[in-house]
PDB file of N, CA, C, O and CB in Angstrom:
ATOM      1  N   MET A   1       2.059  11.518 -11.300  1.00  0.00           N
ATOM      2  CA  MET A   1       3.449  11.565 -11.704  1.00  0.00           C
ATOM      3  C   MET A   1       4.277  12.063 -10.519  1.00  0.00           C
ATOM      4  O   MET A   1       3.883  12.990  -9.812  1.00  0.00           O
ATOM      5  CB  MET A   1       3.641  12.479 -12.954  1.00  0.00           C
ATOM      6  N   GLU A   2       5.416  11.434 -10.323  1.00  0.00           N
ATOM      7  CA  GLU A   2       6.357  11.851  -9.293  1.00  0.00           C
ATOM      8  C   GLU A   2       7.629  12.336  -9.973  1.00  0.00           C
ATOM      9  O   GLU A   2       8.032  11.810 -11.011  1.00  0.00           O
ATOM     10  CB  GLU A   2       6.659  10.690  -8.298  1.00  0.00           C
ATOM     11  N   LEU A   3       8.248  13.332  -9.382  1.00  0.00           N
ATOM     12  CA  LEU A   3       9.493  13.880  -9.902  1.00  0.00           C
ATOM     13  C   LEU A   3      10.532  13.804  -8.802  1.00  0.00           C
ATOM     14  O   LEU A   3      10.307  14.274  -7.687  1.00  0.00           O
ATOM     15  CB  LEU A   3       9.310  15.346 -10.404  1.00  0.00           C
ATOM     16  N   LEU A   4      11.653  13.218  -9.115  1.00  0.00           N
ATOM     17  CA  LEU A   4      12.739  13.093  -8.155  1.00  0.00           C
ATOM     18  C   LEU A   4      13.948  13.805  -8.747  1.00  0.00           C
ATOM     19  O   LEU A   4      14.385  13.489  -9.854  1.00  0.00           O
ATOM     20  CB  LEU A   4      13.057  11.584  -7.828  1.00  0.00           C
ATOM     21  N   ILE A   5      14.482  14.762  -8.009  1.00  0.00           N
ATOM     22  CA  ILE A   5      15.655  15.500  -8.479  1.00  0.00           C
ATOM     23  C   ILE A   5      16.846  15.088  -7.628  1.00  0.00           C
ATOM     24  O   ILE A   5      16.807  15.156  -6.399  1.00  0.00           O
ATOM     25  CB  ILE A   5      15.425  17.050  -8.412  1.00  0.00           C
ATOM     26  N   ILE A   6      17.894  14.664  -8.300  1.00  0.00           N
ATOM     27  CA  ILE A   6      19.107  14.226  -7.608  1.00  0.00           C
ATOM     28  C   ILE A   6      20.278  15.038  -8.154  1.00  0.00           C
ATOM     29  O   ILE A   6      20.462  15.159  -9.365  1.00  0.00           O
ATOM     30  CB  ILE A   6      19.351  12.679  -7.792  1.00  0.00           C
ATOM     31  N   ARG A   7      21.050  15.580  -7.249  1.00  0.00           N
ATOM     32  CA  ARG A   7      22.237  16.328  -7.643  1.00  0.00           C
ATOM     33  C   ARG A   7      23.346  15.341  -7.984  1.00  0.00           C
ATOM     34  O   ARG A   7      23.373  14.226  -7.463  1.00  0.00           O
ATOM     35  CB  ARG A   7      22.687  17.305  -6.517  1.00  0.00           C
ATOM     36  N   HIS A   8      24.245  15.745  -8.842  1.00  0.00           N
ATOM     37  CA  HIS A   8      25.351  14.868  -9.229  1.00  0.00           C
ATOM     38  C   HIS A   8      26.212  14.510  -8.021  1.00  0.00           C
ATOM     39  O   HIS A   8      26.213  15.206  -7.006  1.00  0.00           O
ATOM     40  CB  HIS A   8      26.213  15.536 -10.310  1.00  0.00           C
ATOM     41  N   GLY A   9      26.936  13.416  -8.158  1.00  0.00           N
ATOM     42  CA  GLY A   9      27.843  12.994  -7.099  1.00  0.00           C
ATOM     43  C   GLY A   9      29.051  13.915  -7.009  1.00  0.00           C
ATOM     44  O   GLY A   9      29.237  14.806  -7.837  1.00  0.00           O
ATOM     45  N   GLU A  10      29.863  13.682  -5.992  1.00  0.00           N
ATOM     46  CA  GLU A  10      31.056  14.496  -5.776  1.00  0.00           C
ATOM     47  C   GLU A  10      31.948  14.460  -7.018  1.00  0.00           C
ATOM     48  O   GLU A  10      32.229  13.396  -7.569  1.00  0.00           O
ATOM     49  CB  GLU A  10      31.836  14.002  -4.532  1.00  0.00           C
ATOM     50  N   ALA A  11      32.379  15.632  -7.439  1.00  0.00           N
ATOM     51  CA  ALA A  11      33.223  15.738  -8.639  1.00  0.00           C
ATOM     52  C   ALA A  11      34.626  16.196  -8.269  1.00  0.00           C
ATOM     53  O   ALA A  11      34.843  16.850  -7.249  1.00  0.00           O
ATOM     54  CB  ALA A  11      32.600  16.715  -9.659  1.00  0.00           C
ATOM     55  N   VAL A  12      35.560  15.836  -9.119  1.00  0.00           N
ATOM     56  CA  VAL A  12      36.947  16.237  -8.929  1.00  0.00           C
ATOM     57  C   VAL A  12      37.057  17.751  -9.096  1.00  0.00           C
ATOM     58  O   VAL A  12      36.495  18.308 -10.038  1.00  0.00           O
ATOM     59  CB  VAL A  12      37.883  15.499  -9.929  1.00  0.00           C
ATOM     60  N   PRO A  13      37.778  18.426  -8.190  1.00  0.00           N
ATOM     61  CA  PRO A  13      37.963  19.872  -8.353  1.00  0.00           C
ATOM     62  C   PRO A  13      38.683  20.191  -9.664  1.00  0.00           C
ATOM     63  O   PRO A  13      39.476  19.385 -10.150  1.00  0.00           O
ATOM     64  CB  PRO A  13      38.754  20.447  -7.164  1.00  0.00           C
ATOM     65  N   VAL A  14      38.414  21.340 -10.223  1.00  0.00           N
ATOM     66  CA  VAL A  14      39.000  21.732 -11.516  1.00  0.00           C
ATOM     67  C   VAL A  14      40.521  21.641 -11.490  1.00  0.00           C
ATOM     68  O   VAL A  14      41.114  21.108 -12.429  1.00  0.00           O
ATOM     69  CB  VAL A  14      38.574  23.160 -11.885  1.00  0.00           C
ATOM     70  N   ASP A  15      41.161  22.140 -10.455  1.00  0.00           N
ATOM     71  CA  ASP A  15      42.629  22.156 -10.421  1.00  0.00           C
ATOM     72  C   ASP A  15      43.250  20.769 -10.314  1.00  0.00           C
ATOM     73  O   ASP A  15      44.414  20.591 -10.674  1.00  0.00           O
ATOM     74  CB  ASP A  15      43.098  22.994  -9.268  1.00  0.00           C
ATOM     75  N   LYS A  16      42.502  19.786  -9.828  1.00  0.00           N
ATOM     76  CA  LYS A  16      43.030  18.427  -9.706  1.00  0.00           C
ATOM     77  C   LYS A  16      43.124  17.719 -11.057  1.00  0.00           C
ATOM     78  O   LYS A  16      44.003  16.879 -11.251  1.00  0.00           O
ATOM     79  CB  LYS A  16      42.158  17.615  -8.763  1.00  0.00           C
ATOM     80  N   GLN A  17      42.251  18.040 -11.972  1.00  0.00           N
ATOM     81  CA  GLN A  17      42.255  17.378 -13.277  1.00  0.00           C
ATOM     82  C   GLN A  17      42.960  18.199 -14.346  1.00  0.00           C
ATOM     83  O   GLN A  17      43.100  17.752 -15.485  1.00  0.00           O
ATOM     84  CB  GLN A  17      40.839  17.093 -13.713  1.00  0.00           C
ATOM     85  N   LYS A  18      43.393  19.372 -13.991  1.00  0.00           N
ATOM     86  CA  LYS A  18      44.043  20.273 -14.940  1.00  0.00           C
ATOM     87  C   LYS A  18      43.174  20.496 -16.176  1.00  0.00           C
ATOM     88  O   LYS A  18      43.645  20.444 -17.313  1.00  0.00           O
ATOM     89  CB  LYS A  18      45.407  19.716 -15.352  1.00  0.00           C
ATOM     90  N   ILE A  19      41.907  20.744 -15.918  1.00  0.00           N
ATOM     91  CA  ILE A  19      40.976  21.032 -17.001  1.00  0.00           C
ATOM     92  C   ILE A  19      40.557  22.488 -16.912  1.00  0.00           C
ATOM     93  O   ILE A  19      40.672  23.112 -15.857  1.00  0.00           O
ATOM     94  CB  ILE A  19      39.740  20.094 -16.945  1.00  0.00           C
ATOM     95  N   ARG A  20      40.087  23.008 -17.985  1.00  0.00           N
ATOM     96  CA  ARG A  20      39.724  24.417 -18.025  1.00  0.00           C
ATOM     97  C   ARG A  20      38.231  24.646 -17.899  1.00  0.00           C
ATOM     98  O   ARG A  20      37.801  25.719 -17.477  1.00  0.00           O
ATOM     99  CB  ARG A  20      40.216  25.031 -19.294  1.00  0.00           C
ATOM    100  N   LYS A  21      37.440  23.652 -18.260  1.00  0.00           N
ATOM    101  CA  LYS A  21      35.984  23.828 -18.233  1.00  0.00           C
ATOM    102  C   LYS A  21      35.373  23.066 -17.070  1.00  0.00           C
ATOM    103  O   LYS A  21      35.662  21.888 -16.858  1.00  0.00           O
ATOM    104  CB  LYS A  21      35.356  23.364 -19.555  1.00  0.00           C
ATOM    105  N   ASP A  22      34.529  23.754 -16.327  1.00  0.00           N
ATOM    106  CA  ASP A  22      33.798  23.126 -15.228  1.00  0.00           C
ATOM    107  C   ASP A  22      32.947  21.969 -15.747  1.00  0.00           C
ATOM    108  O   ASP A  22      32.792  20.961 -15.059  1.00  0.00           O
ATOM    109  CB  ASP A  22      32.913  24.160 -14.504  1.00  0.00           C
ATOM    110  N   ALA A  23      32.401  22.103 -16.942  1.00  0.00           N
ATOM    111  CA  ALA A  23      31.515  21.088 -17.520  1.00  0.00           C
ATOM    112  C   ALA A  23      32.222  19.746 -17.746  1.00  0.00           C
ATOM    113  O   ALA A  23      31.558  18.719 -17.884  1.00  0.00           O
ATOM    114  CB  ALA A  23      30.948  21.592 -18.837  1.00  0.00           C
ATOM    115  N   ASP A  24      33.544  19.743 -17.785  1.00  0.00           N
ATOM    116  CA  ASP A  24      34.301  18.521 -18.058  1.00  0.00           C
ATOM    117  C   ASP A  24      34.732  17.761 -16.804  1.00  0.00           C
ATOM    118  O   ASP A  24      35.388  16.724 -16.909  1.00  0.00           O
ATOM    119  CB  ASP A  24      35.511  18.858 -18.864  1.00  0.00           C
ATOM    120  N   ARG A  25      34.374  18.260 -15.627  1.00  0.00           N
ATOM    121  CA  ARG A  25      34.769  17.593 -14.384  1.00  0.00           C
ATOM    122  C   ARG A  25      34.074  16.232 -14.261  1.00  0.00           C
ATOM    123  O   ARG A  25      32.890  16.101 -14.570  1.00  0.00           O
ATOM    124  CB  ARG A  25      34.431  18.481 -13.160  1.00  0.00           C
ATOM    125  N   THR A  26      34.815  15.237 -13.812  1.00  0.00           N
ATOM    126  CA  THR A  26      34.291  13.879 -13.661  1.00  0.00           C
ATOM    127  C   THR A  26      33.995  13.581 -12.193  1.00  0.00           C
ATOM    128  O   THR A  26      34.418  14.316 -11.300  1.00  0.00           O
ATOM    129  CB  THR A  26      35.290  12.846 -14.225  1.00  0.00           C
ATOM    130  N   LEU A  27      33.268  12.501 -11.960  1.00  0.00           N
ATOM    131  CA  LEU A  27      33.002  12.070 -10.590  1.00  0.00           C
ATOM    132  C   LEU A  27      34.260  11.508  -9.946  1.00  0.00           C
ATOM    133  O   LEU A  27      35.111  10.921 -10.615  1.00  0.00           O
ATOM    134  CB  LEU A  27      31.883  11.023 -10.563  1.00  0.00           C
ATOM    135  N   THR A  28      34.360  11.697  -8.649  1.00  0.00           N
ATOM    136  CA  THR A  28      35.426  11.034  -7.890  1.00  0.00           C
ATOM    137  C   THR A  28      34.974   9.609  -7.599  1.00  0.00           C
ATOM    138  O   THR A  28      33.816   9.259  -7.828  1.00  0.00           O
ATOM    139  CB  THR A  28      35.758  11.808  -6.559  1.00  0.00           C
ATOM    140  N   ALA A  29      35.886   8.793  -7.095  1.00  0.00           N
ATOM    141  CA  ALA A  29      35.516   7.430  -6.682  1.00  0.00           C
ATOM    142  C   ALA A  29      34.453   7.506  -5.579  1.00  0.00           C
ATOM    143  O   ALA A  29      33.508   6.717  -5.563  1.00  0.00           O
ATOM    144  CB  ALA A  29      36.775   6.632  -6.184  1.00  0.00           C
ATOM    145  N   LYS A  30      34.618   8.454  -4.668  1.00  0.00           N
ATOM    146  CA  LYS A  30      33.643   8.642  -3.598  1.00  0.00           C
ATOM    147  C   LYS A  30      32.291   9.062  -4.173  1.00  0.00           C
ATOM    148  O   LYS A  30      31.244   8.619  -3.701  1.00  0.00           O
ATOM    149  CB  LYS A  30      34.144   9.691  -2.589  1.00  0.00           C
ATOM    150  N   GLY A  31      32.320   9.912  -5.186  1.00  0.00           N
ATOM    151  CA  GLY A  31      31.079  10.356  -5.824  1.00  0.00           C
ATOM    152  C   GLY A  31      30.333   9.189  -6.467  1.00  0.00           C
ATOM    153  O   GLY A  31      29.110   9.101  -6.367  1.00  0.00           O
ATOM    154  N   ARG A  32      31.063   8.304  -7.119  1.00  0.00           N
ATOM    155  CA  ARG A  32      30.448   7.114  -7.724  1.00  0.00           C
ATOM    156  C   ARG A  32      29.881   6.183  -6.643  1.00  0.00           C
ATOM    157  O   ARG A  32      28.772   5.666  -6.778  1.00  0.00           O
ATOM    158  CB  ARG A  32      31.482   6.355  -8.592  1.00  0.00           C
ATOM    159  N   LYS A  33      30.651   5.980  -5.581  1.00  0.00           N
ATOM    160  CA  LYS A  33      30.217   5.098  -4.494  1.00  0.00           C
ATOM    161  C   LYS A  33      28.954   5.644  -3.825  1.00  0.00           C
ATOM    162  O   LYS A  33      27.998   4.901  -3.602  1.00  0.00           O
ATOM    163  CB  LYS A  33      31.343   4.932  -3.450  1.00  0.00           C
ATOM    164  N   ASN A  34      28.951   6.937  -3.506  1.00  0.00           N
ATOM    165  CA  ASN A  34      27.788   7.538  -2.855  1.00  0.00           C
ATOM    166  C   ASN A  34      26.558   7.509  -3.756  1.00  0.00           C
ATOM    167  O   ASN A  34      25.443   7.301  -3.277  1.00  0.00           O
ATOM    168  CB  ASN A  34      28.097   8.972  -2.448  1.00  0.00           C
ATOM    169  N   THR A  35      26.750   7.714  -5.043  1.00  0.00           N
ATOM    170  CA  THR A  35      25.635   7.665  -5.987  1.00  0.00           C
ATOM    171  C   THR A  35      25.063   6.249  -6.060  1.00  0.00           C
ATOM    172  O   THR A  35      23.846   6.070  -6.103  1.00  0.00           O
ATOM    173  CB  THR A  35      26.087   8.135  -7.387  1.00  0.00           C
ATOM    174  N   ALA A  36      25.932   5.258  -6.075  1.00  0.00           N
ATOM    175  CA  ALA A  36      25.477   3.860  -6.095  1.00  0.00           C
ATOM    176  C   ALA A  36      24.699   3.540  -4.812  1.00  0.00           C
ATOM    177  O   ALA A  36      23.681   2.849  -4.859  1.00  0.00           O
ATOM    178  CB  ALA A  36      26.688   2.891  -6.251  1.00  0.00           C
ATOM    179  N   GLN A  37      25.173   4.039  -3.678  1.00  0.00           N
ATOM    180  CA  GLN A  37      24.466   3.813  -2.409  1.00  0.00           C
ATOM    181  C   GLN A  37      23.089   4.475  -2.447  1.00  0.00           C
ATOM    182  O   GLN A  37      22.105   3.893  -1.991  1.00  0.00           O
ATOM    183  CB  GLN A  37      25.294   4.362  -1.214  1.00  0.00           C
ATOM    184  N   THR A  38      23.022   5.669  -2.980  1.00  0.00           N
ATOM    185  CA  THR A  38      21.742   6.377  -3.114  1.00  0.00           C
ATOM    186  C   THR A  38      20.789   5.577  -3.985  1.00  0.00           C
ATOM    187  O   THR A  38      19.615   5.426  -3.649  1.00  0.00           O
ATOM    188  CB  THR A  38      21.952   7.788  -3.709  1.00  0.00           C
ATOM    189  N   ALA A  39      21.292   5.059  -5.109  1.00  0.00           N
ATOM    190  CA  ALA A  39      20.451   4.271  -6.013  1.00  0.00           C
ATOM    191  C   ALA A  39      19.928   3.017  -5.323  1.00  0.00           C
ATOM    192  O   ALA A  39      18.764   2.654  -5.498  1.00  0.00           O
ATOM    193  CB  ALA A  39      21.234   3.887  -7.274  1.00  0.00           C
ATOM    194  N   LYS A  40      20.770   2.358  -4.547  1.00  0.00           N
ATOM    195  CA  LYS A  40      20.348   1.151  -3.844  1.00  0.00           C
ATOM    196  C   LYS A  40      19.252   1.459  -2.819  1.00  0.00           C
ATOM    197  O   LYS A  40      18.316   0.677  -2.649  1.00  0.00           O
ATOM    198  CB  LYS A  40      21.548   0.497  -3.152  1.00  0.00           C
ATOM    199  N   ILE A  41      19.375   2.599  -2.142  1.00  0.00           N
ATOM    200  CA  ILE A  41      18.338   3.015  -1.194  1.00  0.00           C
ATOM    201  C   ILE A  41      17.038   3.297  -1.936  1.00  0.00           C
ATOM    202  O   ILE A  41      15.966   2.875  -1.502  1.00  0.00           O
ATOM    203  CB  ILE A  41      18.788   4.264  -0.400  1.00  0.00           C
ATOM    204  N   LEU A  42      17.133   4.010  -3.050  1.00  0.00           N
ATOM    205  CA  LEU A  42      15.940   4.304  -3.854  1.00  0.00           C
ATOM    206  C   LEU A  42      15.294   3.015  -4.343  1.00  0.00           C
ATOM    207  O   LEU A  42      14.069   2.895  -4.370  1.00  0.00           O
ATOM    208  CB  LEU A  42      16.299   5.207  -5.053  1.00  0.00           C
ATOM    209  N   ASN A  43      16.118   2.060  -4.726  1.00  0.00           N
ATOM    210  CA  ASN A  43      15.622   0.763  -5.192  1.00  0.00           C
ATOM    211  C   ASN A  43      14.834   0.064  -4.080  1.00  0.00           C
ATOM    212  O   ASN A  43      13.758  -0.480  -4.327  1.00  0.00           O
ATOM    213  CB  ASN A  43      16.797  -0.132  -5.663  1.00  0.00           C
ATOM    214  N   LYS A  44      15.368   0.080  -2.863  1.00  0.00           N
ATOM    215  CA  LYS A  44      14.674  -0.530  -1.722  1.00  0.00           C
ATOM    216  C   LYS A  44      13.358   0.171  -1.417  1.00  0.00           C
ATOM    217  O   LYS A  44      12.423  -0.443  -0.904  1.00  0.00           O
ATOM    218  CB  LYS A  44      15.566  -0.502  -0.487  1.00  0.00           C
ATOM    219  N   MET A  45      13.290   1.471  -1.738  1.00  0.00           N
ATOM    220  CA  MET A  45      12.075   2.256  -1.503  1.00  0.00           C
ATOM    221  C   MET A  45      11.048   2.045  -2.614  1.00  0.00           C
ATOM    222  O   MET A  45       9.947   2.592  -2.558  1.00  0.00           O
ATOM    223  CB  MET A  45      12.418   3.744  -1.388  1.00  0.00           C
ATOM    224  N   GLY A  46      11.412   1.249  -3.625  1.00  0.00           N
ATOM    225  CA  GLY A  46      10.494   0.971  -4.720  1.00  0.00           C
ATOM    226  C   GLY A  46      10.542   1.973  -5.855  1.00  0.00           C
ATOM    227  O   GLY A  46       9.634   2.016  -6.685  1.00  0.00           O
ATOM    228  N   CYS A  47      11.576   2.769  -5.901  1.00  0.00           N
ATOM    229  CA  CYS A  47      11.716   3.765  -6.971  1.00  0.00           C
ATOM    230  C   CYS A  47      12.029   3.047  -8.293  1.00  0.00           C
ATOM    231  O   CYS A  47      13.053   2.375  -8.418  1.00  0.00           O
ATOM    232  CB  CYS A  47      12.842   4.806  -6.623  1.00  0.00           C
ATOM    233  N   GLU A  48      11.138   3.201  -9.266  1.00  0.00           N
ATOM    234  CA  GLU A  48      11.319   2.589 -10.581  1.00  0.00           C
ATOM    235  C   GLU A  48      11.101   3.659 -11.651  1.00  0.00           C
ATOM    236  O   GLU A  48      10.019   3.748 -12.231  1.00  0.00           O
ATOM    237  CB  GLU A  48      10.339   1.383 -10.784  1.00  0.00           C
ATOM    238  N   PRO A  49      12.112   4.458 -11.910  1.00  0.00           N
ATOM    239  CA  PRO A  49      11.943   5.559 -12.868  1.00  0.00           C
ATOM    240  C   PRO A  49      11.662   5.069 -14.283  1.00  0.00           C
ATOM    241  O   PRO A  49      12.221   4.073 -14.744  1.00  0.00           O
ATOM    242  CB  PRO A  49      13.180   6.433 -12.875  1.00  0.00           C
ATOM    243  N   GLN A  50      10.798   5.785 -14.941  1.00  0.00           N
ATOM    244  CA  GLN A  50      10.516   5.494 -16.350  1.00  0.00           C
ATOM    245  C   GLN A  50      11.495   6.231 -17.251  1.00  0.00           C
ATOM    246  O   GLN A  50      11.716   5.849 -18.400  1.00  0.00           O
ATOM    247  CB  GLN A  50       9.070   5.884 -16.709  1.00  0.00           C
ATOM    248  N   LEU A  51      12.067   7.277 -16.713  1.00  0.00           N
ATOM    249  CA  LEU A  51      12.947   8.131 -17.509  1.00  0.00           C
ATOM    250  C   LEU A  51      13.938   8.828 -16.594  1.00  0.00           C
ATOM    251  O   LEU A  51      13.573   9.292 -15.514  1.00  0.00           O
ATOM    252  CB  LEU A  51      12.133   9.168 -18.321  1.00  0.00           C
ATOM    253  N   ILE A  52      15.183   8.903 -17.022  1.00  0.00           N
ATOM    254  CA  ILE A  52      16.198   9.674 -16.308  1.00  0.00           C
ATOM    255  C   ILE A  52      16.718  10.725 -17.278  1.00  0.00           C
ATOM    256  O   ILE A  52      17.223  10.408 -18.354  1.00  0.00           O
ATOM    257  CB  ILE A  52      17.367   8.753 -15.767  1.00  0.00           C
ATOM    258  N   LEU A  53      16.583  11.975 -16.874  1.00  0.00           N
ATOM    259  CA  LEU A  53      17.081  13.085 -17.677  1.00  0.00           C
ATOM    260  C   LEU A  53      18.293  13.685 -16.983  1.00  0.00           C
ATOM    261  O   LEU A  53      18.365  13.702 -15.754  1.00  0.00           O
ATOM    262  CB  LEU A  53      15.980  14.161 -17.898  1.00  0.00           C
ATOM    263  N   THR A  54      19.244  14.175 -17.768  1.00  0.00           N
ATOM    264  CA  THR A  54      20.445  14.751 -17.192  1.00  0.00           C
ATOM    265  C   THR A  54      20.954  15.893 -18.045  1.00  0.00           C
ATOM    266  O   THR A  54      20.649  15.994 -19.234  1.00  0.00           O
ATOM    267  CB  THR A  54      21.523  13.692 -17.031  1.00  0.00           C
ATOM    268  N   SER A  55      21.730  16.745 -17.418  1.00  0.00           N
ATOM    269  CA  SER A  55      22.381  17.816 -18.168  1.00  0.00           C
ATOM    270  C   SER A  55      23.557  17.202 -18.933  1.00  0.00           C
ATOM    271  O   SER A  55      23.914  16.049 -18.688  1.00  0.00           O
ATOM    272  CB  SER A  55      22.861  18.981 -17.214  1.00  0.00           C
ATOM    273  N   PRO A  56      24.154  17.947 -19.842  1.00  0.00           N
ATOM    274  CA  PRO A  56      25.280  17.410 -20.603  1.00  0.00           C
ATOM    275  C   PRO A  56      26.612  17.417 -19.842  1.00  0.00           C
ATOM    276  O   PRO A  56      27.624  16.953 -20.369  1.00  0.00           O
ATOM    277  CB  PRO A  56      25.434  18.190 -21.869  1.00  0.00           C
ATOM    278  N   LEU A  57      26.621  17.935 -18.616  1.00  0.00           N
ATOM    279  CA  LEU A  57      27.867  17.941 -17.850  1.00  0.00           C
ATOM    280  C   LEU A  57      28.343  16.512 -17.631  1.00  0.00           C
ATOM    281  O   LEU A  57      27.539  15.617 -17.375  1.00  0.00           O
ATOM    282  CB  LEU A  57      27.679  18.664 -16.494  1.00  0.00           C
ATOM    283  N   VAL A  58      29.647  16.301 -17.733  1.00  0.00           N
ATOM    284  CA  VAL A  58      30.207  14.952 -17.601  1.00  0.00           C
ATOM    285  C   VAL A  58      29.800  14.316 -16.271  1.00  0.00           C
ATOM    286  O   VAL A  58      29.361  13.166 -16.245  1.00  0.00           O
ATOM    287  CB  VAL A  58      31.740  14.995 -17.719  1.00  0.00           C
ATOM    288  N   ARG A  59      29.944  15.049 -15.179  1.00  0.00           N
ATOM    289  CA  ARG A  59      29.625  14.483 -13.864  1.00  0.00           C
ATOM    290  C   ARG A  59      28.140  14.157 -13.714  1.00  0.00           C
ATOM    291  O   ARG A  59      27.781  13.213 -13.010  1.00  0.00           O
ATOM    292  CB  ARG A  59      30.046  15.448 -12.770  1.00  0.00           C
ATOM    293  N   ALA A  60      27.290  14.920 -14.361  1.00  0.00           N
ATOM    294  CA  ALA A  60      25.851  14.654 -14.310  1.00  0.00           C
ATOM    295  C   ALA A  60      25.510  13.401 -15.117  1.00  0.00           C
ATOM    296  O   ALA A  60      24.704  12.577 -14.684  1.00  0.00           O
ATOM    297  CB  ALA A  60      25.057  15.866 -14.843  1.00  0.00           C
ATOM    298  N   ARG A  61      26.122  13.265 -16.278  1.00  0.00           N
ATOM    299  CA  ARG A  61      25.889  12.059 -17.095  1.00  0.00           C
ATOM    300  C   ARG A  61      26.399  10.815 -16.374  1.00  0.00           C
ATOM    301  O   ARG A  61      25.748   9.770 -16.398  1.00  0.00           O
ATOM    302  CB  ARG A  61      26.579  12.191 -18.475  1.00  0.00           C
ATOM    303  N   GLN A  62      27.563  10.925 -15.734  1.00  0.00           N
ATOM    304  CA  GLN A  62      28.106   9.787 -14.992  1.00  0.00           C
ATOM    305  C   GLN A  62      27.193   9.408 -13.830  1.00  0.00           C
ATOM    306  O   GLN A  62      26.984   8.225 -13.562  1.00  0.00           O
ATOM    307  CB  GLN A  62      29.516  10.106 -14.474  1.00  0.00           C
ATOM    308  N   THR A  63      26.654  10.401 -13.147  1.00  0.00           N
ATOM    309  CA  THR A  63      25.717  10.149 -12.049  1.00  0.00           C
ATOM    310  C   THR A  63      24.484   9.411 -12.568  1.00  0.00           C
ATOM    311  O   THR A  63      24.037   8.439 -11.960  1.00  0.00           O
ATOM    312  CB  THR A  63      25.304  11.478 -11.367  1.00  0.00           C
ATOM    313  N   ALA A  64      23.942   9.872 -13.684  1.00  0.00           N
ATOM    314  CA  ALA A  64      22.762   9.226 -14.277  1.00  0.00           C
ATOM    315  C   ALA A  64      23.071   7.787 -14.676  1.00  0.00           C
ATOM    316  O   ALA A  64      22.227   6.907 -14.509  1.00  0.00           O
ATOM    317  CB  ALA A  64      22.272  10.018 -15.503  1.00  0.00           C
ATOM    318  N   GLU A  65      24.259   7.540 -15.197  1.00  0.00           N
ATOM    319  CA  GLU A  65      24.644   6.176 -15.589  1.00  0.00           C
ATOM    320  C   GLU A  65      24.687   5.250 -14.374  1.00  0.00           C
ATOM    321  O   GLU A  65      24.211   4.116 -14.433  1.00  0.00           O
ATOM    322  CB  GLU A  65      26.015   6.184 -16.296  1.00  0.00           C
ATOM    323  N   VAL A  66      25.260   5.737 -13.276  1.00  0.00           N
ATOM    324  CA  VAL A  66      25.336   4.922 -12.054  1.00  0.00           C
ATOM    325  C   VAL A  66      23.930   4.646 -11.523  1.00  0.00           C
ATOM    326  O   VAL A  66      23.611   3.515 -11.158  1.00  0.00           O
ATOM    327  CB  VAL A  66      26.195   5.634 -10.967  1.00  0.00           C
ATOM    328  N   LEU A  67      23.095   5.681 -11.480  1.00  0.00           N
ATOM    329  CA  LEU A  67      21.723   5.497 -11.008  1.00  0.00           C
ATOM    330  C   LEU A  67      20.980   4.473 -11.863  1.00  0.00           C
ATOM    331  O   LEU A  67      20.319   3.577 -11.339  1.00  0.00           O
ATOM    332  CB  LEU A  67      20.974   6.833 -11.018  1.00  0.00           C
ATOM    333  N   SER A  68      21.093   4.614 -13.170  1.00  0.00           N
ATOM    334  CA  SER A  68      20.400   3.716 -14.086  1.00  0.00           C
ATOM    335  C   SER A  68      20.860   2.269 -13.903  1.00  0.00           C
ATOM    336  O   SER A  68      20.056   1.339 -13.975  1.00  0.00           O
ATOM    337  CB  SER A  68      20.625   4.159 -15.532  1.00  0.00           C
ATOM    338  N   LYS A  69      22.131   2.095 -13.671  1.00  0.00           N
ATOM    339  CA  LYS A  69      22.695   0.753 -13.508  1.00  0.00           C
ATOM    340  C   LYS A  69      22.119   0.042 -12.281  1.00  0.00           C
ATOM    341  O   LYS A  69      21.954  -1.177 -12.287  1.00  0.00           O
ATOM    342  CB  LYS A  69      24.220   0.833 -13.394  1.00  0.00           C
ATOM    343  N   HIS A  70      21.815   0.804 -11.235  1.00  0.00           N
ATOM    344  CA  HIS A  70      21.394   0.202  -9.974  1.00  0.00           C
ATOM    345  C   HIS A  70      19.888   0.217  -9.726  1.00  0.00           C
ATOM    346  O   HIS A  70      19.420  -0.417  -8.780  1.00  0.00           O
ATOM    347  CB  HIS A  70      22.067   0.897  -8.860  1.00  0.00           C
ATOM    348  N   LEU A  71      19.128   0.917 -10.543  1.00  0.00           N
ATOM    349  CA  LEU A  71      17.689   0.956 -10.320  1.00  0.00           C
ATOM    350  C   LEU A  71      16.997  -0.153 -11.118  1.00  0.00           C
ATOM    351  O   LEU A  71      17.456  -0.522 -12.199  1.00  0.00           O
ATOM    352  CB  LEU A  71      17.121   2.338 -10.707  1.00  0.00           C
ATOM    353  N   GLN A  72      15.897  -0.682 -10.587  1.00  0.00           N
ATOM    354  CA  GLN A  72      15.276  -1.898 -11.105  1.00  0.00           C
ATOM    355  C   GLN A  72      14.916  -1.910 -12.571  1.00  0.00           C
ATOM    356  O   GLN A  72      15.283  -2.847 -13.280  1.00  0.00           O
ATOM    357  CB  GLN A  72      14.082  -2.160 -10.355  1.00  0.00           C
ATOM    358  N   ASN A  73      14.211  -0.903 -13.051  1.00  0.00           N
ATOM    359  CA  ASN A  73      13.715  -1.054 -14.418  1.00  0.00           C
ATOM    360  C   ASN A  73      14.686  -0.542 -15.478  1.00  0.00           C
ATOM    361  O   ASN A  73      14.334  -0.465 -16.655  1.00  0.00           O
ATOM    362  CB  ASN A  73      12.408  -0.336 -14.559  1.00  0.00           C
ATOM    363  N   LYS A  74      15.876  -0.201 -15.080  1.00  0.00           N
ATOM    364  CA  LYS A  74      16.925   0.223 -16.015  1.00  0.00           C
ATOM    365  C   LYS A  74      16.473   1.350 -16.918  1.00  0.00           C
ATOM    366  O   LYS A  74      16.583   1.258 -18.140  1.00  0.00           O
ATOM    367  CB  LYS A  74      17.374  -0.942 -16.857  1.00  0.00           C
ATOM    368  N   ALA A  75      15.967   2.406 -16.322  1.00  0.00           N
ATOM    369  CA  ALA A  75      15.504   3.579 -17.092  1.00  0.00           C
ATOM    370  C   ALA A  75      16.648   4.145 -17.928  1.00  0.00           C
ATOM    371  O   ALA A  75      17.823   4.031 -17.578  1.00  0.00           O
ATOM    372  CB  ALA A  75      14.940   4.677 -16.144  1.00  0.00           C
ATOM    373  N   LYS A  76      16.262   4.758 -19.042  1.00  0.00           N
ATOM    374  CA  LYS A  76      17.270   5.363 -19.920  1.00  0.00           C
ATOM    375  C   LYS A  76      17.016   6.843 -20.008  1.00  0.00           C
ATOM    376  O   LYS A  76      17.747   7.555 -20.697  1.00  0.00           O
ATOM    377  CB  LYS A  76      17.254   4.724 -21.329  1.00  0.00           C
TER     378      LYS A  76
END
C-alpha cells in the first residue's frame, strides 16, 4: 500500500472573502490551476488512487475534487 499526502491548493485569505471561519475559505484560481497541474504530473507518474480522503474544509474538498477529476481511475 502506498500513501500520498497532498496539501490543499492556495486558498483565498480570510479578509478577502469577508468570511469568519477559516474552514470556509475556498481555493483561488491559482490554487485550482496548480492542483490540476499536480494531478496531471501524478497521472503521468502512473498514480491511480483507489481512494481519496479529505477533511471537511471547503478548500480541501475542492482540492480533492480537482485531483479526482484529473487522475485516471476517477477515485472517490
